[in-house]
Backbone as CSV, one residue per row, in Angstrom:
resi,resn,N_x,N_y,N_z,CA_x,CA_y,CA_z,C_x,C_y,C_z
1,UNK,16.331,7.882,4.862,15.091,8.122,4.143,14.133,8.877,5.036
2,UNK,13.414,9.846,4.482,12.480,10.655,5.248,11.213,9.906,5.589
3,UNK,10.410,10.513,6.418,9.154,9.901,6.825,8.172,9.896,5.661
4,UNK,7.489,8.773,5.458,6.525,8.646,4.377,5.178,9.181,4.825
5,UNK,4.514,9.903,3.938,3.182,10.408,4.232,2.182,9.372,3.722
6,UNK,1.396,8.832,4.630,0.424,7.803,4.278,-0.959,8.442,4.298
7,UNK,-1.614,8.455,3.129,-2.946,9.043,3.011,-3.837,8.112,2.210
8,UNK,-5.128,8.120,2.522,-6.092,7.344,1.755,-6.137,7.896,0.333
9,UNK,-6.109,6.994,-0.642,-6.150,7.391,-2.039,-4.786,7.531,-2.680
10,UNK,-3.735,7.475,-1.897,-2.385,7.615,-2.448,-1.968,6.348,-3.194
11,UNK,-1.274,6.504,-4.293,-0.825,5.374,-5.108,0.511,4.849,-4.601
12,UNK,0.715,3.547,-4.775,1.959,2.903,-4.350,2.188,1.660,-5.202
13,UNK,3.383,1.096,-5.064,3.729,-0.153,-5.736,4.158,-1.143,-4.667
14,UNK,3.646,-2.370,-4.749,4.070,-3.424,-3.830,5.488,-3.845,-4.179
15,UNK,6.340,-4.007,-3.170,7.741,-4.345,-3.416,8.123,-5.733,-2.917
16,UNK,7.265,-6.392,-2.171,7.584,-7.705,-1.595,6.476,-8.702,-1.925
17,UNK,6.841,-9.972,-1.932,5.859,-11.036,-2.088,5.510,-11.331,-3.531
18,UNK,4.524,-12.204,-3.697,4.162,-12.643,-5.044,3.442,-11.572,-5.850
19,UNK,2.965,-10.534,-5.204,2.305,-9.432,-5.912,3.248,-8.245,-6.140
20,UNK,4.531,-8.454,-5.979,5.516,-7.372,-6.150,5.414,-6.789,-7.550
21,UNK,5.448,-5.455,-7.614,5.388,-4.758,-8.889,3.996,-4.285,-9.268
22,UNK,2.977,-4.665,-8.500,1.600,-4.274,-8.810,1.313,-2.896,-8.224
23,UNK,0.678,-2.033,-9.025,0.278,-0.706,-8.558,-1.015,-0.835,-7.771
24,UNK,-1.059,-0.197,-6.599,-2.224,-0.261,-5.708,-2.553,1.136,-5.191
25,UNK,-3.712,1.254,-4.555,-4.099,2.491,-3.883,-4.441,2.172,-2.441
26,UNK,-4.153,3.105,-1.546,-4.472,2.919,-0.135,-5.961,3.181,0.057
27,UNK,-6.660,2.182,0.605,-8.096,2.282,0.812,-8.439,2.703,2.242
28,UNK,-7.609,2.281,3.218,-7.917,2.552,4.626,-6.643,2.424,5.436
29,UNK,-6.476,3.272,6.429,-5.326,3.191,7.334,-5.766,2.435,8.585
30,UNK,-5.097,1.313,8.869,-5.462,0.482,10.023,-4.707,0.897,11.275
31,UNK,-3.401,1.076,11.174,-2.578,1.630,12.258,-1.286,2.144,11.641
32,UNK,-0.250,2.403,12.453,0.960,3.019,11.898,1.766,2.074,11.020
33,UNK,1.541,0.762,11.120,2.310,-0.206,10.340,1.517,-0.869,9.216
34,UNK,0.193,-0.860,9.304,-0.624,-1.572,8.338,-1.671,-0.679,7.689
35,UNK,-1.914,-0.945,6.406,-2.965,-0.269,5.657,-3.757,-1.309,4.886
36,UNK,-4.945,-0.938,4.462,-5.721,-1.788,3.567,-5.540,-1.212,2.176
37,UNK,-5.126,-2.060,1.229,-4.861,-1.591,-0.128,-5.920,-2.132,-1.077
38,UNK,-6.145,-1.404,-2.168,-7.065,-1.839,-3.210,-6.245,-2.276,-4.412
39,UNK,-6.415,-3.540,-4.802,-5.721,-4.102,-5.947,-6.421,-3.682,-7.239
40,UNK,-5.783,-3.841,-8.397,-6.386,-3.430,-9.664,-7.766,-4.032,-9.944
41,UNK,-8.035,-5.247,-9.509,-9.341,-5.869,-9.739,-10.432,-5.376,-8.803
42,UNK,-10.088,-4.531,-7.831,-11.063,-4.007,-6.888,-11.046,-4.696,-5.538
43,UNK,-10.294,-5.798,-5.409,-10.209,-6.493,-4.127,-9.348,-5.687,-3.160
44,UNK,-9.615,-5.850,-1.867,-8.824,-5.170,-0.846,-8.085,-6.201,-0.011
45,UNK,-6.895,-5.824,0.459,-6.058,-6.684,1.284,-5.323,-5.850,2.317
46,UNK,-4.987,-6.478,3.437,-4.173,-5.847,4.464,-2.715,-5.930,4.031
47,UNK,-1.959,-4.845,4.234,-0.576,-4.811,3.774,0.274,-4.000,4.746
48,UNK,1.512,-4.462,4.952,2.468,-3.743,5.783,2.996,-2.538,4.990
49,UNK,3.102,-1.390,5.618,3.586,-0.171,4.953,5.026,-0.335,4.475
50,UNK,5.815,-1.159,5.155,7.210,-1.374,4.761,7.305,-2.098,3.420
51,UNK,6.231,-2.727,2.978,6.218,-3.448,1.705,5.713,-2.600,0.551
52,UNK,5.504,-1.309,0.787,5.008,-0.400,-0.253,6.050,0.647,-0.587
53,UNK,6.096,1.031,-1.858,6.938,2.135,-2.294,6.002,3.177,-2.900
54,UNK,5.999,4.362,-2.329,5.094,5.420,-2.775,5.714,6.236,-3.891
55,UNK,4.860,6.726,-4.782,5.323,7.596,-5.871,4.358,8.706,-6.090
């Protein structure tokens, strides 16, 4: 698999955990492994990039 381009505002789907299948947007890049995502209700959470699938 090629390198993923991580940008603020990009859409993704969570693939792991109890929120799997939820569409989110990247709100902030914390480091190379973690980003802050915005959930549909407007809340933000820290998330591992390996748990996201970009489209």
